[in-house]
N, C-alpha and C positions, 0 to 999 in steps of 0.2 A: 781750241776750234780753228786753229791757224791751218789752212788747207792750201796746197800748192796751187798757183795760178800763172799760166803762161798766156799772155795776150795773144801770142800768135796762134795759139790752139783755137781761139775763137775767129781768127781771121780779122781782128780788129786793128785799126790804125788810129792814132791821134786825130781828133778833129778840132776844128776852130773852137767849138763850144767847150771842149775839154781844156784847151789852152787858156780860155777865158774864165776859168774857174767855175765852170758849170759841172753838174753831176753826170750820171751815166748817159752816155750818147744813145741815139736811137738804136744804133747797131748793137750796143751792149744790151739794151733791153730786149731786143729781138732775139739775141743769142741765148737768152734765158726763157723767156715767156713764149716764144715761138717754136719750142721743140715739138709741140704737137698737142692739140687739145685733147685728143683721145688718151694720150699718156697721162696727162694731169687728171683726167676723169677717173682713171683706174684708182687713184690713191687720195685724191681730194673729195671725191664724191660727185654726185650729179649737178650740184650748184657751183662747182669749181671755186669755192671759197678758199682763197689761198692766204691765210693770215691767222693769227692765234684765236682760238675760240674762247668763250667765257663759260667756264664749267660750273656746274652745280651737281649735287648728289643725284645720281640716276640718269644723268644725261648721256645720250648717244653723241657722237661727233656732230651729226646733223643738228640736234637740238641745242648743243653748245654753240655751234656757229650761229644759229638763229638768235640765241640769247645775246651774243656779241653784237650782231647787226642791230637788234633792238636797243641795246645799251647806247650805241652810238647815236641812233636815231632820237632817243630821248635827250641825250646830252647836247645835241645840236638843235633842240627844240623843234623837231621836224613834223609833228603831228599836224596834219592839215595845212602845212606851209604851201606858199605859192611856188617857190623855186628853191631848189637844193643843189649844191654842186658837190660832186664826189671827185676828189683829185686822186688819181691812181685807182680807177674804178675796177680794174681786173676784168673778170669775165661777167661782171654785172650783177652779182648777187645782192649787193646794197642797193643798187638802183631798182631792182625789182621788188625788193623788200619795202622800199620807201613808198612806191606807188601802190603796191598791193595790200599792204598792212597798215601803213601810216598816212594813207590818204594825201600824199604829196601831189600836187597838181602837175608839176614839171620837175624833171630831174636831168641834169647834165652831168656826164662822165667824161673824164680826161684820162687818156692812156697813151703810151708811145708804142704799144704793141698792135700791130695789124691783126694778129690772130685773135687777141682779146676784143678788139673792136668789131671784127667780123662776126664773132660769136654772139655779141649783143645785138648787132644789126640784123642777124639772122632770125631773131625773134622780135619782129617789129612791134612797137607800142608807140602811139602818138605822144604819150607822156615822157618818153625816154629818148634821149640823144646822146651819142657818144662821139667825141671828137679826138682825132689822132693829134694831140697837141700837148705841149708842156704847160705847167702852171705859169711859167714866165711869160708865155705868149698869149695867155687867155684873156679875152676882154669880154665885158657884159654890159649891154645897154641898160639892163635892169638889174640892180644889186640882188644878191641872193639873200635868203632869209637865214641860211645856214650852210655850213661847209663841213664836209667829212673827208678825212684823209687816213686811210688804213694801210699801213705797210708800204707807203710810198716814200716817206722821208728818207729811208735807208739808201735811196738812189740819188739823193740830192748832192752828196759830195763823194769825192774820191779818196783813196787811202793816202795819196800823197799830200793832201791839203793840210795846212797848219790849222791849229785851233782857232786863230784869228780869221783864216779864210772860211772855215766851217761856220763861225759865228756870223759872218758877213752874208753867207749864203742863206742860213737859217732866218736871219733878219729880213732878207729880201723876200723869202717866202711868207713870213708873218705880215710883212708890209702889203704884199700882193693880196693876202687874204683879207686884210683890213679894208682894202680898197674895194674888193668884191663884195663885201658884206653890208647889209643893211646896218644902220646904227644899232648898237646893242645886240648885234647878231653873234651867234656862237660858232666856234670851230671845235669839232671833236676829232682828236688826234691819236693815232695808235702807231707806236713804233718800237723796235727793238733798240736797245742802246747798251753801251758798255757800262759795266757795273764797277770793275776795278782794273788795275793794271794799266800800262800804257797802250797807246795804239798799236795794234798788232800788225800794221801794214796790210790790212785787208782780210780779217778773219772769215768773211763771207765771200771773198773775191773769186774763189774757184768756182762757185755756183752763181754768184751775182757779179758779173764784170763790172769794173769802174764804180763800185759802190762801196760804202762803209757806213758804220753805225755812228750815231751822235753820242755825246755825253749829256746827261740831264743839265748839268751846269751851263753847257753851251746853249741849250734851248731856252732855259730860263734867261740867261743874259740877252739872247737874241730877242726875246719877246718883250723885254722891258720898255714900257712906253709905247708899245704898239698894240700888243694883246694882253689882256689881263688874265692871269691863271686863276681859274675857278676851282678845279679839282685835278687831283693827280693820285694815281694807284699804280702799283707795280705788281703785275700778275705773272711773273716769270715762271712759277710752277704750271700755270695754265698752258704756257707755250711748251714747256717739257712734255706736258700730257698730250697736247695737240700734235707735236712732232712724233711722238710715240704711236699715236693713232695713224698717223700718215704712214710711218715706217712699217707698222704691221700690215697695213693694206698693200704697200708697194710690194713687200716681200711675198704676200699671199698671192699677188697677181704677177709675179716675176716673169713667168713664161710669156704672157701676153705682152708685158712691158718691153721685154727683149725683142719681141717681133715688131714693136713699133719704133723703138729708139736705139736698139743694139746694146751691147755689153758695156761699152765705155760710158755712155750717157747714164745707163741705169746705175752702174758702180758710183758714179759721181754724185747722184742724188742720194743713194743709199748711205754712203760715207757722210755726206752733208747732214742728213737728218739724224744719224747716229751721234755725230759730234755736236749737233745743236742741242740735243737732248741733255748731253753732259754739260754743256756750257750754261744752259739755264738752271739745271739742278745744282751745279757747283757755284752758282752766283757770279759767274763771269759775265753774264748779261742780264739786263732788266728787260721786262715787257712793260713799256709805258702806255697807259691810257690816260690822256690829258684833255681837259676841257678848258678853252679859252673864250673869252668875250671881247668883242671889239672894244678897244680902249677909247672911250669918249669922255675926257675929263670934264666934270661939271664946272660951270662958272662960279 
């Protein structure tokens, strides 16, 4: 799944945040997610849910995505909660599901993509707010009852980072979540991860600039003494199936996609999805769904 990546092709330059061992810059996030909402809608579907679904027999892509959203809502104990934070909220499908189905009183989403934020803001709901902000900078006057983060962790480190640097970044993330959570609050996390072999120098870098996948061992080490691991599952086959559904839709809508983004961008996404299917089926990658509880040692 190693795909060629040239930073200059995206017009990116190193930023101070990059030099300080931060993950993907705002420019890198925009290079991917701000390609155009209409392009993504062609193959993601109307809810623009851009992460691995949770499949059961007889599911459509849409029902499998709803199943995934509900899984994380349950894992983070969101039913009837006062406040929930969604780190990396995308186009807001989790936010809407939380208020419409799980009766959450207030949800806050974080994204670095102006296109994603404008999409959510364009459908105003007093229970939903979206901030153009990193998890590093987010402050909360009132702690959250739960936190959900789906498909964001892959943007927290860069391919050049050492394993020690990666662990430091992930530990900072877990520490930030602990500060933002109520005592005994839950974090539900979903992320792609390396399964075997060494770091590839950015297996996803051609499609996700300045981003790279974690290893399970790094996350476990980073969480120690900060967040308690409650549950863990690997659903790599679900991601292969999700990417296959996306690729089928992308190719079915090729003519319209070309009219929106052109041949170069279309081919980049086509190759990426095809490679991702192989990577998950061949056990090169995991799809981790992890539940953590704020670590509060008892006296």
